[in-house]
N, C-alpha and C positions, 0 to 999 in steps of 0.2 A: 327854018325848017328844022335844024336837027333839035331846037328846043321842044318843039310840037310831038317829034318822035320820043325824045326822053320824056315828056309830062305824059305821053300815051303810056309808054312803059311802066312808069311809076305808078300810074292809074291803075293799071292791069295788076301789078303785083300788090298793090295793096288790096283790090279786090278779093286777088286769089289769099292772101295771107287772111282775111276775114274771113273767108269760106272754109277756110282750115281750121280756124280757131273755133269757129262755130260748131264745125264736124266735131271736133274734141270733146266741147262743152256737153253737145247732145250725146256723145258716147259715154261720156263718164256718167251723165246725167241717166242713162239707161241701165249701165252698169249697177249704178247705185239702186235704182229701182228694181232691177232683178236681184241683186243682193237680200234687199229688205223682203222682197215677194218669196225668197226662198227659205224663210225662217217664219215658223210660226211658234206659238206658245201652247202649251198645253199642262194638265195638271198628272203629275206622277201618278195619283191616284185614281182619277178620273180622266184616261185619256181621251175620251168624247170631248171634254170640255177644251175648246180650242180658240185662239185670239190671235190676232196680227202684231197685238201690241203685249207688252208685259203687264203683269196684272195678278190677281187672286181668283182662286178656283170659284166659282159660284155655288158651289155644292158643298164644299169641304173649308175654304177658306186658305189653301195650301198656294203657296208662291209657284204661279205658272213656270214651267222651265222652257228653255231653247229647244225647239225638235226641229232638225233640219228637212227640208222639202226637196233635197237636191236628191239625184237619181242614186241607187244603191251604190255604197263602194265595194271597189273591187278588193278582190281578198287580200292584195299586199298592203291595200290603204286600210282595210279594216283591223289589220293587226296592228296598225300603231294608231288606232283611235283613243281618243280619251276616256277614262275611265268613265261610267256611269253616271250622272250629275246626280240622280238620286240615292247613290250608295251612302250609307251610314257606318260607323264603327265605334265603339267603345272608347277608342283614343280621341273622339271629339268632345268628351263628355269633361267639363272642366271640374274641378275638385271645390266649387262655388262654396262658400261660408252660407250658409242659408239657416233658416228657423221653422220646425216645425209647428204644429196648431199648438204644442203645450209649451212654445218658446223655448225649446231646448235647441242651442246651436248646434248644425250636423255641417260636415262636408259634403257635399251633394254626391260624389261620384263614390268616395269610398264608405259613408255611412249608407247608402240608399241603393245603388246600383252595383258597387262591385259583387261578384261572384252571384247574384241575383238575376231571375226573370222579373222585368218590371213593365209594367204598362203605365203610360203617362197620358194625362191630358192636362188641358190648360184653361183656366177660368178667371173670373173673380166674383168677389160675395155680391155685389152690389148689380150684376147682371141680370136681365128680366127676360132675355131670351131664350140663346142655346144652353147657358150654364146650367139652371136648373135640371134640365133635361140632360145634359152631359153627365151631372152628378147621381141624378137619380138612376141613369143606367149603369154608371160605375156599381153603386150599390145593389143592384140586381146582379151585375157581373161577379161582386163579392161573396153573394150569397150561392149563387153556383158554382164558385170556385172552393167555397168553404164546404159545399156536399162533396164534391169531390176530390177533396183533400188536395190541391194545388197549392204550389207554395208560390205562386205569381203573388208579386209586392205591388200594390197601387200607389200611384204617385199623382196628385193633383197640384199641378203650380199654379201660383196665382200672376196673373199679367198686369195686375194692378197693386204692385206692393206695398205703395205708400200709403192707401187705405185699409190694405188687407194686413192687418195687424196680427200676431198670433192670436189673440183673444179674438178677432172677429172670423178669423179662420176655424177655431175651435168653436164658436157657436153654430157656424155654417157647418162642419162635420157632424155635430150634434142632431142639427137639424133633420140630416141625410141618413141618420143612425150610422155613419160611417164606425167599422169595426177595426179591432187590429191587424197591422197590417197595410194600413190604408194611409199615406202621410200627405198632409199638407203643407206645401211649401210656401214661405215668402221670403224676405230678407232686403238688405238694402237697393233701391233701385238699381244702381248701378250693376251688382252682382246679379241681380235677377234678368237685369236687359242684356248683360253678357251671357248670361247661363241660357237664355230664350234665343238669342241669335246662333251660337253654338249648337243648339238642338235643331236648327233649322225652321224656327218658327219665330222669329224676331219680328216685332211690330212696332209703329209709331202712334198708333192708337189702339186702345185696348178692346174695342168694340171690333176691331177688326181682325182679333182672335182666331185661330183655325178652331174648326171642329174636330181635325185629325187626333186620334191615337198613336202616338209613338209608344212602339211594344219591341221588348229587346230581351235577347240571352247574353247577357255580358261574359258567362263562361264560353260559350261556343262564339261570342261576337258575331251573333246574327241578329238583326234590326228591321222591322218593316215597320209600315205604316198603313193604318186603317180608318175607316170612317168612324166618328165616334157616335154618331148617331143610330149606328146599325143597331139588329136587335143584340140584346144581351147575350143570347146563343152564339149567334155570329162571332161576338168579340171574342167569346170564351175560348170558341175553337180556334182562334187565329192565336191568343194567347198559350193553349195548350200546346200547340203546334210550334211554338217558339221556345216552351219549356222543354220540349223534348228532343230539340235539337242537340248533336252531339260535337 
């Protein structure tokens, strides 16, 4: 009799333990699902481009950044929030050893960026899609900048430095009639890969490079990004505003 009672109690305990573990598992799974659902990824330049997974913006190629869908933070929480993930500073630009289209060795930050207002785009010479358009647009931008006597410097960085030797970049620059104040940059692959990563445009496949233009006033440590396939007038407007920053 006692054995039957003991077995009955044991079965009941095991059943309750199994139910409890199942409830915990379901609760954890639900919490994880809610956490995933609370985050979406959006393009810093095109906020309307959103995804539930990490990836690239379909419009400009920029890396999508996580954006919380949680309810708005209270003032106390907001004051302790992390810095804007899209922020950029001159301090992040490395003094990488690079070469221009004439084969001249340069230190990227100190020779090209320091004390200047610059606009950088990212290209490779064998590209047949966006690169010719980006480069032609930069040429039209340069013409407009010359008319307004602006001192903005243009920089085109190759995302395929193994192929894009200074000689190839020289031919490419000549094809688009690049004038003084426009530097085409290449270098050792490790140096260029590191440079691109520090500029926030690191890639594993050259065809995935961004169409974004990084524009900055180093003296004011003001930086912004804009779409490289915008009209030359729109690009010049952004560059001029950056140049006028104090």
